[in-house]
Structures are given as structure tokens and as C-alpha cells.
VEXPA-623723 format. One record per atom (N, C-alpha, C): residue number from 1; atom name; x, y, z. Coordinates in Angstrom, 2 decimals. Layout:
BEGIN
<atom num="NUM" atome="CA" x="X" y="Y" z="Z"/>
...
# end
This chain:
BEGIN
<atom num="1" atome="N" x="0.84" y="-1.20" z="0.00"/>
<atom num="1" atome="CA" x="0.00" y="0.00" z="0.00"/>
<atom num="1" atome="C" x="0.88" y="1.25" z="0.00"/>
<atom num="2" atome="N" x="0.32" y="2.31" z="-0.53"/>
<atom num="2" atome="CA" x="1.04" y="3.58" z="-0.62"/>
<atom num="2" atome="C" x="0.25" y="4.65" z="0.12"/>
<atom num="3" atome="N" x="0.93" y="5.41" z="0.98"/>
<atom num="3" atome="CA" x="0.29" y="6.49" z="1.70"/>
<atom num="3" atome="C" x="0.63" y="7.83" z="1.01"/>
<atom num="4" atome="N" x="-0.38" y="8.68" z="0.89"/>
<atom num="4" atome="CA" x="-0.23" y="9.94" z="0.18"/>
<atom num="4" atome="C" x="-0.75" y="11.08" z="1.05"/>
<atom num="5" atome="N" x="0.02" y="12.15" z="1.18"/>
<atom num="5" atome="CA" x="-0.38" y="13.30" z="1.98"/>
<atom num="5" atome="C" x="-0.16" y="14.57" z="1.16"/>
<atom num="6" atome="N" x="-1.26" y="15.28" z="0.90"/>
<atom num="6" atome="CA" x="-1.19" y="16.51" z="0.10"/>
<atom num="6" atome="C" x="-1.01" y="17.74" z="1.00"/>
<atom num="7" atome="N" x="-0.31" y="18.73" z="0.49"/>
<atom num="7" atome="CA" x="-0.21" y="20.04" z="1.11"/>
<atom num="7" atome="C" x="-0.19" y="21.09" z="0.01"/>
<atom num="8" atome="N" x="-0.47" y="22.34" z="0.41"/>
<atom num="8" atome="CA" x="-0.32" y="23.44" z="-0.53"/>
<atom num="8" atome="C" x="-1.59" y="24.07" z="-1.03"/>
<atom num="9" atome="N" x="-2.74" y="23.55" z="-0.64"/>
<atom num="9" atome="CA" x="-3.99" y="24.17" z="-1.08"/>
<atom num="9" atome="C" x="-4.22" y="25.50" z="-0.38"/>
<atom num="10" atome="N" x="-5.24" y="26.21" z="-0.83"/>
<atom num="10" atome="CA" x="-5.56" y="27.48" z="-0.20"/>
<atom num="10" atome="C" x="-6.42" y="28.35" z="-1.08"/>
<atom num="11" atome="N" x="-6.48" y="29.63" z="-0.70"/>
<atom num="11" atome="CA" x="-7.27" y="30.62" z="-1.43"/>
<atom num="11" atome="C" x="-6.33" y="31.47" z="-2.28"/>
<atom num="12" atome="N" x="-6.67" y="31.64" z="-3.53"/>
<atom num="12" atome="CA" x="-5.85" y="32.44" z="-4.44"/>
<atom num="12" atome="C" x="-6.76" y="33.24" z="-5.37"/>
<atom num="13" atome="N" x="-6.30" y="34.39" z="-5.79"/>
<atom num="13" atome="CA" x="-7.10" y="35.22" z="-6.70"/>
<atom num="13" atome="C" x="-7.00" y="34.70" z="-8.13"/>
<atom num="14" atome="N" x="-7.99" y="34.97" z="-8.94"/>
<atom num="14" atome="CA" x="-7.91" y="34.59" z="-10.37"/>
<atom num="14" atome="C" x="-6.64" y="35.15" z="-11.00"/>
<atom num="15" atome="N" x="-5.99" y="34.31" z="-11.80"/>
<atom num="15" atome="CA" x="-4.73" y="34.69" z="-12.41"/>
<atom num="15" atome="C" x="-3.53" y="34.35" z="-11.57"/>
<atom num="16" atome="N" x="-3.75" y="33.95" z="-10.35"/>
<atom num="16" atome="CA" x="-2.66" y="33.62" z="-9.45"/>
<atom num="16" atome="C" x="-2.12" y="32.22" z="-9.65"/>
<atom num="17" atome="N" x="-1.15" y="31.88" z="-8.81"/>
<atom num="17" atome="CA" x="-0.48" y="30.58" z="-8.90"/>
<atom num="17" atome="C" x="-0.50" y="29.89" z="-7.56"/>
<atom num="18" atome="N" x="-0.39" y="28.57" z="-7.63"/>
<atom num="18" atome="CA" x="-0.36" y="27.76" z="-6.43"/>
<atom num="18" atome="C" x="0.38" y="26.48" z="-6.76"/>
<atom num="19" atome="N" x="1.10" y="25.95" z="-5.79"/>
<atom num="19" atome="CA" x="1.81" y="24.69" z="-5.99"/>
<atom num="19" atome="C" x="1.36" y="23.68" z="-4.96"/>
<atom num="20" atome="N" x="0.86" y="22.56" z="-5.44"/>
<atom num="20" atome="CA" x="0.46" y="21.46" z="-4.57"/>
<atom num="20" atome="C" x="1.60" y="20.45" z="-4.48"/>
<atom num="21" atome="N" x="1.77" y="19.91" z="-3.29"/>
<atom num="21" atome="CA" x="2.77" y="18.87" z="-3.07"/>
<atom num="21" atome="C" x="2.09" y="17.63" z="-2.50"/>
<atom num="22" atome="N" x="2.65" y="16.48" z="-2.83"/>
<atom num="22" atome="CA" x="2.13" y="15.22" z="-2.31"/>
<atom num="22" atome="C" x="3.33" y="14.37" z="-1.90"/>
<atom num="23" atome="N" x="3.36" y="14.03" z="-0.61"/>
<atom num="23" atome="CA" x="4.42" y="13.16" z="-0.10"/>
<atom num="23" atome="C" x="3.91" y="11.72" z="-0.10"/>
<atom num="24" atome="N" x="4.69" y="10.85" z="-0.71"/>
<atom num="24" atome="CA" x="4.31" y="9.45" z="-0.83"/>
<atom num="24" atome="C" x="5.24" y="8.58" z="0.00"/>
<atom num="25" atome="N" x="4.68" y="7.54" z="0.59"/>
<atom num="25" atome="CA" x="5.47" y="6.57" z="1.36"/>
<atom num="25" atome="C" x="4.85" y="5.20" z="1.21"/>
<atom num="26" atome="N" x="5.61" y="4.19" z="1.57"/>
<atom num="26" atome="CA" x="5.12" y="2.82" z="1.47"/>
<atom num="26" atome="C" x="5.79" y="2.09" z="0.31"/>
<atom num="27" atome="N" x="5.02" y="1.30" z="-0.40"/>
<atom num="27" atome="CA" x="5.56" y="0.45" z="-1.48"/>
<atom num="27" atome="C" x="5.77" y="1.23" z="-2.77"/>
<atom num="28" atome="N" x="6.66" y="2.21" z="-2.72"/>
<atom num="28" atome="CA" x="6.85" y="3.08" z="-3.86"/>
<atom num="28" atome="C" x="7.41" y="2.34" z="-5.07"/>
<atom num="29" atome="N" x="8.11" y="1.24" z="-4.85"/>
<atom num="29" atome="CA" x="8.67" y="0.48" z="-5.96"/>
<atom num="29" atome="C" x="7.57" y="-0.12" z="-6.82"/>
<atom num="30" atome="N" x="6.37" y="-0.20" z="-6.26"/>
<atom num="30" atome="CA" x="5.23" y="-0.77" z="-6.98"/>
<atom num="30" atome="C" x="4.48" y="0.27" z="-7.80"/>
<atom num="31" atome="N" x="4.82" y="1.54" z="-7.59"/>
<atom num="31" atome="CA" x="4.05" y="2.62" z="-8.24"/>
<atom num="31" atome="C" x="4.57" y="2.87" z="-9.65"/>
<atom num="32" atome="N" x="3.65" y="2.96" z="-10.61"/>
<atom num="32" atome="CA" x="4.08" y="3.28" z="-11.97"/>
<atom num="32" atome="C" x="3.44" y="4.54" z="-12.49"/>
<atom num="33" atome="N" x="2.42" y="5.05" z="-11.81"/>
<atom num="33" atome="CA" x="1.70" y="6.22" z="-12.29"/>
<atom num="33" atome="C" x="1.28" y="7.06" z="-11.08"/>
<atom num="34" atome="N" x="1.56" y="8.36" z="-11.14"/>
<atom num="34" atome="CA" x="1.17" y="9.27" z="-10.07"/>
<atom num="34" atome="C" x="0.54" y="10.51" z="-10.68"/>
<atom num="35" atome="N" x="-0.34" y="11.13" z="-9.92"/>
<atom num="35" atome="CA" x="-0.93" y="12.33" z="-10.47"/>
<atom num="35" atome="C" x="-1.94" y="12.98" z="-9.56"/>
<atom num="36" atome="N" x="-2.80" y="13.80" z="-10.18"/>
<atom num="36" atome="CA" x="-3.75" y="14.61" z="-9.44"/>
<atom num="36" atome="C" x="-5.13" y="14.53" z="-10.09"/>
<atom num="37" atome="N" x="-6.13" y="14.40" z="-9.24"/>
<atom num="37" atome="CA" x="-7.52" y="14.49" z="-9.64"/>
<atom num="37" atome="C" x="-8.14" y="15.64" z="-8.85"/>
<atom num="38" atome="N" x="-9.31" y="16.07" z="-9.27"/>
<atom num="38" atome="CA" x="-10.04" y="17.08" z="-8.51"/>
<atom num="38" atome="C" x="-11.53" y="16.76" z="-8.53"/>
<atom num="39" atome="N" x="-12.21" y="17.30" z="-7.52"/>
<atom num="39" atome="CA" x="-13.63" y="17.03" z="-7.41"/>
<atom num="39" atome="C" x="-14.36" y="18.28" z="-6.92"/>
<atom num="40" atome="N" x="-15.43" y="18.59" z="-7.63"/>
<atom num="40" atome="CA" x="-16.33" y="19.67" z="-7.24"/>
<atom num="40" atome="C" x="-17.53" y="19.03" z="-6.58"/>
<atom num="41" atome="N" x="-18.09" y="19.66" z="-5.52"/>
<atom num="41" atome="CA" x="-19.26" y="19.06" z="-4.87"/>
<atom num="41" atome="C" x="-20.37" y="18.72" z="-5.86"/>
<atom num="42" atome="N" x="-20.88" y="17.51" z="-5.76"/>
<atom num="42" atome="CA" x="-21.97" y="17.08" z="-6.63"/>
<atom num="42" atome="C" x="-21.50" y="16.47" z="-7.94"/>
<atom num="43" atome="N" x="-20.17" y="16.46" z="-8.15"/>
<atom num="43" atome="CA" x="-19.64" y="15.88" z="-9.38"/>
<atom num="43" atome="C" x="-18.60" y="14.81" z="-9.05"/>
<atom num="44" atome="N" x="-18.30" y="13.99" z="-10.02"/>
<atom num="44" atome="CA" x="-17.30" y="12.96" z="-9.83"/>
<atom num="44" atome="C" x="-15.89" y="13.51" z="-9.94"/>
<atom num="45" atome="N" x="-14.93" y="12.72" z="-9.53"/>
<atom num="45" atome="CA" x="-13.54" y="13.14" z="-9.64"/>
<atom num="45" atome="C" x="-13.10" y="13.12" z="-11.10"/>
<atom num="46" atome="N" x="-12.32" y="14.12" z="-11.45"/>
<atom num="46" atome="CA" x="-11.82" y="14.18" z="-12.82"/>
<atom num="46" atome="C" x="-10.30" y="14.26" z="-12.80"/>
<atom num="47" atome="N" x="-9.71" y="13.66" z="-13.81"/>
<atom num="47" atome="CA" x="-8.26" y="13.70" z="-13.93"/>
<atom num="47" atome="C" x="-7.81" y="15.12" z="-14.24"/>
<atom num="48" atome="N" x="-6.79" y="15.56" z="-13.52"/>
<atom num="48" atome="CA" x="-6.18" y="16.86" z="-13.81"/>
<atom num="48" atome="C" x="-4.88" y="16.64" z="-14.58"/>
<atom num="49" atome="N" x="-4.00" y="15.83" z="-14.02"/>
<atom num="49" atome="CA" x="-2.72" y="15.56" z="-14.66"/>
<atom num="49" atome="C" x="-2.12" y="14.31" z="-14.03"/>
<atom num="50" atome="N" x="-1.34" y="13.58" z="-14.81"/>
<atom num="50" atome="CA" x="-0.64" y="12.43" z="-14.26"/>
<atom num="50" atome="C" x="0.67" y="12.24" z="-15.00"/>
<atom num="51" atome="N" x="1.57" y="11.52" z="-14.35"/>
<atom num="51" atome="CA" x="2.88" y="11.28" z="-14.92"/>
<atom num="51" atome="C" x="3.25" y="9.83" z="-14.65"/>
<atom num="52" atome="N" x="3.78" y="9.16" z="-15.68"/>
<atom num="52" atome="CA" x="4.05" y="7.74" z="-15.52"/>
<atom num="52" atome="C" x="5.51" y="7.49" z="-15.19"/>
<atom num="53" atome="N" x="5.88" y="6.22" z="-15.11"/>
<atom num="53" atome="CA" x="7.24" y="5.87" z="-14.69"/>
<atom num="53" atome="C" x="8.29" y="6.31" z="-15.69"/>
<atom num="54" atome="N" x="7.86" y="6.58" z="-16.93"/>
<atom num="54" atome="CA" x="8.78" y="7.11" z="-17.93"/>
<atom num="54" atome="C" x="8.76" y="8.62" z="-18.01"/>
<atom num="55" atome="N" x="8.13" y="9.25" z="-17.03"/>
<atom num="55" atome="CA" x="8.01" y="10.71" z="-16.94"/>
<atom num="55" atome="C" x="7.19" y="11.31" z="-18.08"/>
<atom num="56" atome="N" x="6.33" y="10.52" z="-18.64"/>
<atom num="56" atome="CA" x="5.40" y="11.05" z="-19.65"/>
<atom num="56" atome="C" x="4.19" y="11.62" z="-18.92"/>
<atom num="57" atome="N" x="3.86" y="12.86" z="-19.25"/>
<atom num="57" atome="CA" x="2.76" y="13.55" z="-18.56"/>
<atom num="57" atome="C" x="1.53" y="13.63" z="-19.45"/>
<atom num="58" atome="N" x="0.40" y="13.61" z="-18.80"/>
<atom num="58" atome="CA" x="-0.89" y="13.72" z="-19.48"/>
<atom num="58" atome="C" x="-1.71" y="14.75" z="-18.72"/>
<atom num="59" atome="N" x="-2.43" y="15.61" z="-19.45"/>
<atom num="59" atome="CA" x="-3.20" y="16.69" z="-18.83"/>
<atom num="59" atome="C" x="-4.63" y="16.72" z="-19.34"/>
<atom num="60" atome="N" x="-5.52" y="17.16" z="-18.47"/>
<atom num="60" atome="CA" x="-6.88" y="17.46" z="-18.92"/>
<atom num="60" atome="C" x="-6.81" y="18.67" z="-19.85"/>
<atom num="61" atome="N" x="-7.67" y="18.71" z="-20.84"/>
<atom num="61" atome="CA" x="-7.66" y="19.82" z="-21.79"/>
<atom num="61" atome="C" x="-7.83" y="21.16" z="-21.09"/>
<atom num="62" atome="N" x="-8.60" y="21.17" z="-20.03"/>
<atom num="62" atome="CA" x="-8.91" y="22.43" z="-19.35"/>
<atom num="62" atome="C" x="-7.71" y="23.04" z="-18.63"/>
<atom num="63" atome="N" x="-6.65" y="22.26" z="-18.42"/>
<atom num="63" atome="CA" x="-5.50" y="22.79" z="-17.69"/>
<atom num="63" atome="C" x="-4.23" y="22.83" z="-18.53"/>
<atom num="64" atome="N" x="-4.28" y="22.34" z="-19.74"/>
<atom num="64" atome="CA" x="-3.09" y="22.34" z="-20.61"/>
<atom num="64" atome="C" x="-2.56" y="23.75" z="-20.79"/>
<atom num="65" atome="N" x="-1.26" y="23.88" z="-20.64"/>
<atom num="65" atome="CA" x="-0.63" y="25.18" z="-20.78"/>
<atom num="65" atome="C" x="-0.63" y="26.01" z="-19.51"/>
<atom num="66" atome="N" x="-1.34" y="25.55" z="-18.48"/>
<atom num="66" atome="CA" x="-1.42" y="26.29" z="-17.22"/>
<atom num="66" atome="C" x="-0.85" y="25.49" z="-16.05"/>
<atom num="67" atome="N" x="-1.00" y="24.18" z="-16.08"/>
<atom num="67" atome="CA" x="-0.54" y="23.32" z="-14.99"/>
<atom num="67" atome="C" x="0.62" y="22.45" z="-15.46"/>
<atom num="68" atome="N" x="1.51" y="22.15" z="-14.52"/>
<atom num="68" atome="CA" x="2.61" y="21.23" z="-14.79"/>
<atom num="68" atome="C" x="2.71" y="20.22" z="-13.65"/>
<atom num="69" atome="N" x="2.74" y="18.95" z="-14.02"/>
<atom num="69" atome="CA" x="2.90" y="17.88" z="-13.04"/>
<atom num="69" atome="C" x="4.34" y="17.38" z="-13.11"/>
<atom num="70" atome="N" x="4.91" y="17.09" z="-11.95"/>
<atom num="70" atome="CA" x="6.27" y="16.56" z="-11.90"/>
<atom num="70" atome="C" x="6.38" y="15.66" z="-10.67"/>
<atom num="71" atome="N" x="7.43" y="14.84" z="-10.65"/>
<atom num="71" atome="CA" x="7.62" y="13.96" z="-9.51"/>
<atom num="71" atome="C" x="9.10" y="13.74" z="-9.26"/>
<atom num="72" atome="N" x="9.41" y="13.33" z="-8.05"/>
<atom num="72" atome="CA" x="10.78" y="13.00" z="-7.70"/>
<atom num="72" atome="C" x="11.16" y="11.67" z="-8.36"/>
<atom num="73" atome="N" x="12.44" y="11.49" z="-8.62"/>
<atom num="73" atome="CA" x="12.88" y="10.27" z="-9.30"/>
<atom num="73" atome="C" x="12.62" y="9.02" z="-8.46"/>
<atom num="74" atome="N" x="12.58" y="9.17" z="-7.15"/>
<atom num="74" atome="CA" x="12.31" y="8.02" z="-6.29"/>
<atom num="74" atome="C" x="10.83" y="7.87" z="-5.96"/>
<atom num="75" atome="N" x="10.00" y="8.69" z="-6.60"/>
<atom num="75" atome="CA" x="8.54" y="8.65" z="-6.46"/>
<atom num="75" atome="C" x="8.07" y="9.07" z="-5.06"/>
<atom num="76" atome="N" x="8.92" y="9.68" z="-4.27"/>
<atom num="76" atome="CA" x="8.52" y="10.05" z="-2.92"/>
<atom num="76" atome="C" x="7.71" y="11.34" z="-2.89"/>
<atom num="77" atome="N" x="7.74" y="12.08" z="-4.00"/>
<atom num="77" atome="CA" x="6.99" y="13.34" z="-4.08"/>
<atom num="77" atome="C" x="6.40" y="13.50" z="-5.47"/>
<atom num="78" atome="N" x="5.25" y="14.12" z="-5.51"/>
<atom num="78" atome="CA" x="4.68" y="14.55" z="-6.79"/>
<atom num="78" atome="C" x="4.11" y="15.95" z="-6.58"/>
<atom num="79" atome="N" x="4.29" y="16.79" z="-7.57"/>
<atom num="79" atome="CA" x="3.87" y="18.19" z="-7.46"/>
<atom num="79" atome="C" x="2.93" y="18.57" z="-8.59"/>
<atom num="80" atome="N" x="2.14" y="19.59" z="-8.31"/>
<atom num="80" atome="CA" x="1.31" y="20.17" z="-9.35"/>
<atom num="80" atome="C" x="1.48" y="21.68" z="-9.27"/>
<atom num="81" atome="N" x="2.16" y="22.24" z="-10.26"/>
<atom num="81" atome="CA" x="2.32" y="23.68" z="-10.34"/>
<atom num="81" atome="C" x="1.18" y="24.24" z="-11.15"/>
<atom num="82" atome="N" x="0.39" y="25.11" z="-10.54"/>
<atom num="82" atome="CA" x="-0.80" y="25.67" z="-11.18"/>
<atom num="82" atome="C" x="-0.60" y="27.17" z="-11.39"/>
<atom num="83" atome="N" x="-0.77" y="27.63" z="-12.60"/>
<atom num="83" atome="CA" x="-0.64" y="29.05" z="-12.91"/>
<atom num="83" atome="C" x="-1.90" y="29.53" z="-13.64"/>
<atom num="84" atome="N" x="-2.04" y="30.85" z="-13.69"/>
<atom num="84" atome="CA" x="-3.21" y="31.45" z="-14.35"/>
<atom num="84" atome="C" x="-4.51" y="30.77" z="-13.88"/>
<atom num="85" atome="N" x="-4.65" y="30.65" z="-12.59"/>
<atom num="85" atome="CA" x="-5.80" y="29.95" z="-12.03"/>
<atom num="85" atome="C" x="-7.10" y="30.68" z="-12.32"/>
<atom num="86" atome="N" x="-8.13" y="29.89" z="-12.52"/>
<atom num="86" atome="CA" x="-9.46" y="30.41" z="-12.84"/>
<atom num="86" atome="C" x="-10.47" y="29.96" z="-11.78"/>
<atom num="87" atome="N" x="-11.56" y="30.69" z="-11.62"/>
<atom num="87" atome="CA" x="-12.56" y="30.26" z="-10.62"/>
<atom num="87" atome="C" x="-13.03" y="28.82" z="-10.84"/>
<atom num="88" atome="N" x="-13.07" y="28.37" z="-12.09"/>
<atom num="88" atome="CA" x="-13.53" y="27.00" z="-12.36"/>
<atom num="88" atome="C" x="-12.50" y="25.95" z="-11.95"/>
<atom num="89" atome="N" x="-11.32" y="26.37" z="-11.52"/>
<atom num="89" atome="CA" x="-10.34" y="25.43" z="-10.97"/>
<atom num="89" atome="C" x="-10.63" y="25.13" z="-9.50"/>
<atom num="90" atome="N" x="-11.56" y="25.83" z="-8.91"/>
<atom num="90" atome="CA" x="-11.91" y="25.60" z="-7.51"/>
<atom num="90" atome="C" x="-12.42" y="24.18" z="-7.32"/>
<atom num="91" atome="N" x="-11.79" y="23.45" z="-6.41"/>
<atom num="91" atome="CA" x="-12.15" y="22.05" z="-6.18"/>
<atom num="91" atome="C" x="-11.29" y="21.51" z="-5.05"/>
<atom num="92" atome="N" x="-11.60" y="20.30" z="-4.64"/>
<atom num="92" atome="CA" x="-10.71" y="19.54" z="-3.76"/>
<atom num="92" atome="C" x="-9.79" y="18.74" z="-4.67"/>
<atom num="93" atome="N" x="-8.51" y="18.88" z="-4.45"/>
<atom num="93" atome="CA" x="-7.51" y="18.20" z="-5.28"/>
<atom num="93" atome="C" x="-6.97" y="17.00" z="-4.52"/>
<atom num="94" atome="N" x="-6.93" y="15.86" z="-5.20"/>
<atom num="94" atome="CA" x="-6.49" y="14.61" z="-4.61"/>
<atom num="94" atome="C" x="-5.25" y="14.09" z="-5.30"/>
<atom num="95" atome="N" x="-4.30" y="13.69" z="-4.50"/>
<atom num="95" atome="CA" x="-3.13" y="12.99" z="-5.02"/>
<atom num="95" atome="C" x="-3.52" y="11.54" z="-5.27"/>
<atom num="96" atome="N" x="-2.95" y="10.96" z="-6.33"/>
<atom num="96" atome="CA" x="-3.35" y="9.62" z="-6.76"/>
<atom num="96" atome="C" x="-2.12" y="8.84" z="-7.20"/>
<atom num="97" atome="N" x="-2.03" y="7.59" z="-6.78"/>
<atom num="97" atome="CA" x="-0.92" y="6.73" z="-7.21"/>
<atom num="97" atome="C" x="-1.46" y="5.36" z="-7.55"/>
<atom num="98" atome="N" x="-0.99" y="4.82" z="-8.67"/>
<atom num="98" atome="CA" x="-1.43" y="3.51" z="-9.12"/>
<atom num="98" atome="C" x="-0.26" y="2.54" z="-9.08"/>
<atom num="99" atome="N" x="-0.49" y="1.40" z="-8.45"/>
<atom num="99" atome="CA" x="0.54" y="0.38" z="-8.37"/>
<atom num="99" atome="C" x="0.38" y="-0.62" z="-9.52"/>
<atom num="100" atome="N" x="1.44" y="-1.32" z="-9.83"/>
<atom num="100" atome="CA" x="1.34" y="-2.44" z="-10.77"/>
<atom num="100" atome="C" x="0.30" y="-3.41" z="-10.22"/>
<atom num="101" atome="N" x="-0.58" y="-3.85" z="-11.09"/>
<atom num="101" atome="CA" x="-1.72" y="-4.64" z="-10.64"/>
<atom num="101" atome="C" x="-2.96" y="-3.78" z="-10.51"/>
<atom num="102" atome="N" x="-2.83" y="-2.48" z="-10.83"/>
<atom num="102" atome="CA" x="-3.95" y="-1.54" z="-10.87"/>
<atom num="102" atome="C" x="-4.52" y="-1.17" z="-9.51"/>
<atom num="103" atome="N" x="-3.76" y="-1.39" z="-8.46"/>
<atom num="103" atome="CA" x="-4.24" y="-0.95" z="-7.14"/>
<atom num="103" atome="C" x="-4.10" y="0.57" z="-7.05"/>
<atom num="104" atome="N" x="-5.19" y="1.22" z="-6.65"/>
<atom num="104" atome="CA" x="-5.20" y="2.67" z="-6.56"/>
<atom num="104" atome="C" x="-5.07" y="3.15" z="-5.13"/>
<atom num="105" atome="N" x="-4.38" y="4.27" z="-4.96"/>
<atom num="105" atome="CA" x="-4.20" y="4.90" z="-3.65"/>
<atom num="105" atome="C" x="-4.54" y="6.38" z="-3.76"/>
<atom num="106" atome="N" x="-5.18" y="6.90" z="-2.73"/>
<atom num="106" atome="CA" x="-5.63" y="8.29" z="-2.74"/>
<atom num="106" atome="C" x="-5.17" y="9.01" z="-1.48"/>
<atom num="107" atome="N" x="-4.88" y="10.29" z="-1.64"/>
<atom num="107" atome="CA" x="-4.65" y="11.15" z="-0.49"/>
<atom num="107" atome="C" x="-5.98" y="11.63" z="0.09"/>
<atom num="108" atome="N" x="-5.89" y="12.44" z="1.12"/>
<atom num="108" atome="CA" x="-7.10" y="12.90" z="1.81"/>
<atom num="108" atome="C" x="-7.71" y="14.12" z="1.12"/>
<atom num="109" atome="N" x="-6.98" y="14.75" z="0.24"/>
<atom num="109" atome="CA" x="-7.49" y="15.89" z="-0.50"/>
<atom num="109" atome="C" x="-7.08" y="17.22" z="0.12"/>
<atom num="110" atome="N" x="-6.95" y="18.23" z="-0.74"/>
<atom num="110" atome="CA" x="-6.65" y="19.58" z="-0.28"/>
<atom num="110" atome="C" x="-7.50" y="20.57" z="-1.08"/>
<atom num="111" atome="N" x="-8.08" y="21.53" z="-0.39"/>
<atom num="111" atome="CA" x="-9.00" y="22.47" z="-1.02"/>
<atom num="111" atome="C" x="-8.23" y="23.58" z="-1.72"/>
<atom num="112" atome="N" x="-8.61" y="23.82" z="-2.98"/>
<atom num="112" atome="CA" x="-8.11" y="24.96" z="-3.73"/>
<atom num="112" atome="C" x="-9.31" y="25.84" z="-4.09"/>
<atom num="113" atome="N" x="-9.24" y="27.10" z="-3.68"/>
<atom num="113" atome="CA" x="-10.32" y="28.04" z="-3.97"/>
<atom num="113" atome="C" x="-9.76" y="29.23" z="-4.73"/>
<atom num="114" atome="N" x="-10.33" y="29.49" z="-5.90"/>
<atom num="114" atome="CA" x="-9.90" y="30.61" z="-6.73"/>
<atom num="114" atome="C" x="-11.03" y="31.64" z="-6.73"/>
<atom num="115" atome="N" x="-10.79" y="32.75" z="-6.07"/>
<atom num="115" atome="CA" x="-11.84" y="33.75" z="-5.91"/>
<atom num="115" atome="C" x="-11.21" y="35.10" z="-5.61"/>
<atom num="116" atome="N" x="-11.89" y="36.16" z="-6.07"/>
<atom num="116" atome="CA" x="-11.43" y="37.50" z="-5.75"/>
<atom num="116" atome="C" x="-12.15" y="38.02" z="-4.51"/>
# end
């Protein structure tokens, strides 16, 4: 199992930036994919960005060009750099890690609010 703890959420004005961090521990050797999802109340979780063991990144269309996902080489950390934030980016952001065998692990979530 993999434990994930997010930090870095908060309140930011439109056009601002925020960096989310996720500390990972446990069976990191089993992890091949890490990333971020977000959820708005009343809606399901949606993929924001993810990065695989080959450092190939994938982004939701809504965040392309604004967000960057990265991770430590030992998989102990994954980050989400968010720029030019918009009110529609407001959500709870969850760190996500997938192990070989398709076992999924989730963090507890961190609130991001974009408002003036």
C-alpha cells in the first residue's frame, strides 16, 4: 500500500499561482503512475494531470498550458504547479498513485479556492 499526503492548497485570486505537493510513502517500488484528480461538490472526480514511470505527462484539456505535473525520481513526491488559475479550478484536489496490478491509492485531498 502507498500512503499519500497533500499540502499546498488554499485561497488564491484569479490569475494567481499555487503549488500542490504530495508526499508518498510505502511500497513506492510498486508505483508506476502518479498524479492529481479534482472534485467539485456534486460531481465525480476528474483527472487533472498524471505522470508515468517514464516521466510522460498527461493533462486534462482544461489545464493544458497552465498546470505542470512533476515527480521525484524516487517517487517520494509529486507536485502540481498551477498558474493562471481560474474560478472554475476551484475544487478539492487529490493525489493519486497507481501500483502495478492496478491498485489505486488516494490522499485525503486539499482544497483549492480561486476567488477575488
